[in-house]
Backbone bond lengths (Angstrom), bond angles and torsions (degrees), N, CA, C in turn:
res aa  C-N    CA-C-N  psi(-1)  N-CA   C-N-CA  omega(-1)  CA-C   N-CA-C  phi
1 M - - - 1.448 - - 1.535 108.86 -
2 R 1.302 115.71 132.82 1.464 120.07 -178.95 1.523 110.54 -79.14
3 S 1.286 114.49 153.65 1.455 119.46 174.58 1.518 107.98 -124.16
4 A 1.326 115.74 108.59 1.465 120.75 -178.93 1.521 111.03 -61.61
5 I 1.300 116.41 -28.65 1.461 120.31 -179.32 1.519 109.99 -70.87
6 A 1.340 116.21 -47.39 1.455 120.99 -177.62 1.526 112.20 -69.06
7 E 1.333 116.96 -32.37 1.458 120.59 -179.31 1.516 111.43 -63.27
8 G 1.318 117.01 -33.69 1.452 121.49 177.14 1.514 115.02 64.67
9 Q 1.313 117.54 24.17 1.456 121.65 -179.67 1.527 108.92 -104.44
10 H 1.298 115.38 73.06 1.458 120.51 -176.96 1.520 108.86 -114.75
11 D 1.321 115.55 124.75 1.458 120.62 179.09 1.524 108.34 -95.57
12 F 1.317 115.21 87.36 1.462 120.81 -178.10 1.523 112.12 -68.19
13 T 1.328 117.42 -16.05 1.465 120.41 179.82 1.525 112.57 -68.74
14 T 1.328 117.72 -15.38 1.467 120.72 178.52 1.523 112.01 -77.68
15 L 1.325 116.98 -12.73 1.457 121.64 -177.08 1.524 111.24 -84.71
16 T 1.314 115.59 145.23 1.465 120.43 173.55 1.529 108.56 -74.18
17 D 1.318 116.08 167.94 1.470 120.16 177.92 1.526 111.09 -57.75
18 R 1.316 116.82 -43.66 1.471 120.33 -178.67 1.526 110.89 -67.91
19 E 1.327 117.62 -37.46 1.468 120.15 176.99 1.518 110.70 -64.18
20 V 1.323 117.18 -36.71 1.466 120.79 176.20 1.523 109.62 -63.71
21 E 1.328 117.01 -43.69 1.473 120.44 177.43 1.527 110.53 -57.92
22 V 1.317 116.07 -47.65 1.467 120.88 -179.18 1.526 109.72 -63.77
23 L 1.332 117.18 -44.93 1.470 120.46 179.93 1.522 111.27 -57.38
24 L 1.322 116.97 -46.59 1.463 119.64 -179.61 1.526 111.89 -64.33
25 L 1.321 116.77 -33.49 1.467 120.21 179.42 1.530 112.48 -77.23
26 L 1.328 117.47 -23.11 1.468 120.15 179.57 1.528 111.35 -59.71
27 A 1.310 116.59 -31.10 1.468 120.59 -179.73 1.517 112.23 -62.19
28 S 1.330 117.59 -20.55 1.468 120.68 -179.51 1.526 111.82 -71.13
29 G 1.333 116.31 -20.36 1.455 119.89 179.93 1.522 114.11 81.50
30 E 1.326 116.24 4.73 1.467 119.65 -179.86 1.526 110.75 -71.44
31 Q 1.314 114.88 153.84 1.457 120.90 177.16 1.517 110.35 -70.83
32 N 1.336 115.29 158.57 1.464 120.84 -179.66 1.523 112.42 -55.37
33 K 1.315 116.47 -37.48 1.466 120.66 -178.65 1.525 110.84 -60.68
34 R 1.310 117.13 -42.94 1.473 121.30 179.22 1.517 111.70 -70.79
35 L 1.340 116.17 -38.38 1.462 119.93 177.16 1.525 110.04 -62.96
36 A 1.335 115.77 -40.72 1.467 120.75 179.56 1.522 110.52 -60.91
37 R 1.326 116.20 -46.24 1.465 119.94 178.95 1.521 111.12 -61.36
38 R 1.311 115.13 -42.45 1.467 120.81 -178.67 1.535 111.74 -63.04
39 L 1.344 116.03 -36.35 1.458 121.11 -178.05 1.524 113.30 -91.79
40 G 1.326 116.49 -10.79 1.455 120.34 -178.88 1.520 113.34 72.90
41 I 1.328 115.85 33.21 1.460 121.24 179.26 1.526 109.02 -129.98
42 A 1.318 117.01 171.61 1.461 121.56 -179.84 1.530 110.98 -75.06
43 E 1.316 115.36 150.46 1.463 120.43 177.69 1.531 110.43 -59.10
44 R 1.321 116.14 -37.56 1.464 120.79 178.76 1.536 110.73 -61.01
45 T 1.325 116.37 -35.85 1.464 120.91 178.61 1.525 110.75 -68.60
46 V 1.324 117.28 -38.31 1.468 120.69 175.95 1.524 109.27 -61.39
47 R 1.333 116.63 -43.46 1.479 120.01 178.67 1.527 110.73 -62.02
48 A 1.327 117.25 -39.91 1.467 120.95 179.24 1.529 110.56 -65.16
49 H 1.327 116.86 -45.14 1.465 120.42 177.89 1.531 110.45 -61.42
50 T 1.316 116.45 -42.66 1.460 120.83 -179.98 1.523 110.64 -62.37
51 A 1.318 117.12 -43.28 1.471 120.95 178.24 1.530 110.18 -61.86
52 N 1.325 117.08 -40.97 1.469 121.06 178.19 1.530 110.92 -63.92
53 I 1.317 116.86 -41.62 1.468 121.73 179.18 1.517 110.10 -61.39
54 V 1.324 116.21 -48.61 1.469 121.53 -179.41 1.527 109.89 -58.57
55 R 1.335 116.21 -44.32 1.468 120.69 -178.84 1.527 111.10 -67.71
56 K 1.326 117.47 -49.20 1.463 121.47 -175.79 1.521 113.07 -65.34
57 L 1.322 117.14 -33.30 1.466 120.68 -179.42 1.533 112.35 -93.97
58 D 1.326 116.10 5.11 1.465 122.52 178.59 1.533 111.30 55.66
59 L 1.319 114.53 49.72 1.459 120.97 178.42 1.519 108.90 -104.65
60 R 1.317 116.87 174.32 1.460 121.08 -177.56 1.519 113.99 -102.33
61 S 1.335 116.71 -21.96 1.465 118.50 -173.03 1.522 111.45 -161.04
62 R 1.318 113.98 170.24 1.462 121.98 174.68 1.525 109.51 -62.72
63 F 1.324 115.46 -36.80 1.456 121.28 179.31 1.533 110.46 -61.15
64 E 1.332 117.34 -45.52 1.469 120.42 177.09 1.517 110.59 -62.23
65 A 1.328 116.86 -39.54 1.460 120.59 178.65 1.533 110.45 -61.67
66 A 1.320 116.65 -40.51 1.464 120.91 178.61 1.529 110.80 -63.60
67 I 1.323 116.64 -40.22 1.467 120.48 178.89 1.525 110.26 -66.73
68 V 1.333 116.65 -45.54 1.464 120.63 177.63 1.521 109.64 -58.45
69 S 1.306 116.96 -43.20 1.456 121.34 179.03 1.521 110.98 -59.36
70 H 1.302 116.31 -44.46 1.467 120.98 -179.50 1.531 110.81 -65.82
71 V 1.324 116.45 -47.22 1.466 121.41 -175.80 1.529 111.77 -68.37
72 Y 1.320 117.06 -39.25 1.461 121.32 -173.47 1.534 113.91 -109.05
73 A 1.314 117.83 19.52 1.467 121.71 -176.39 1.530 112.30 -54.03
74 E 1.303 117.60 -45.06 1.471 121.05 -179.30 1.523 110.87 -63.33
75 D 1.336 116.78 -43.05 1.466 120.83 178.83 1.526 110.72 -62.85
76 I 1.320 116.29 -42.47 1.464 120.97 -179.14 1.518 109.65 -63.75
77 R 1.322 116.74 -47.43 1.468 120.60 -179.55 1.523 111.96 -62.97
78 S 1.339 117.31 -43.16 1.468 119.78 -178.19 1.519 110.35 -68.99
79 L 1.308 117.64 -37.94 1.465 121.26 177.53 1.521 110.16 -62.75
80 C 1.321 116.39 -43.46 1.460 120.77 -178.60 1.515 111.21 -67.75
81 S 1.315 117.78 -41.72 1.460 119.15 -179.49 1.517 111.04 -70.39
82 A 1.322 117.43 -32.14 1.466 121.09 178.39 1.521 110.88 -69.98
83 G 1.337 115.89 -31.38 1.458 120.25 -179.27 1.509 113.37 -90.05
84 G 1.329 116.94 6.75 1.450 120.39 179.48 1.514 113.17 81.36
85 R 1.310 117.69 9.80 1.457 121.27 178.46 1.506 109.73 -86.75
86 V 1.306 115.69 157.49 1.458 121.19 177.50 1.511 107.62 -95.95
87 A 1.319 116.91 121.39 1.471 121.37 179.61 1.510 109.88 -97.06
88 A 1.319 115.84 146.94 1.475 121.57 -179.72 1.509 110.38 -71.37
């Protein structure tokens, strides 16, 4: 069985700025409702961003996305700052 987390082949450049924000916040373990409040968006929008993240990074779940976010947080932030994006 493959492990997308262990493979470390994640193309974070495919994510929008808002998806990057959501991805970085997923590592906190907070529920979508709290993330939505924190970002000033609807909970449904957080779920949509999360689904896009899971699909774009070829992950299986929100939980995997949270782990990837935690493990690769520095890479995500440095990639975003290098590309002129604002990282959370």
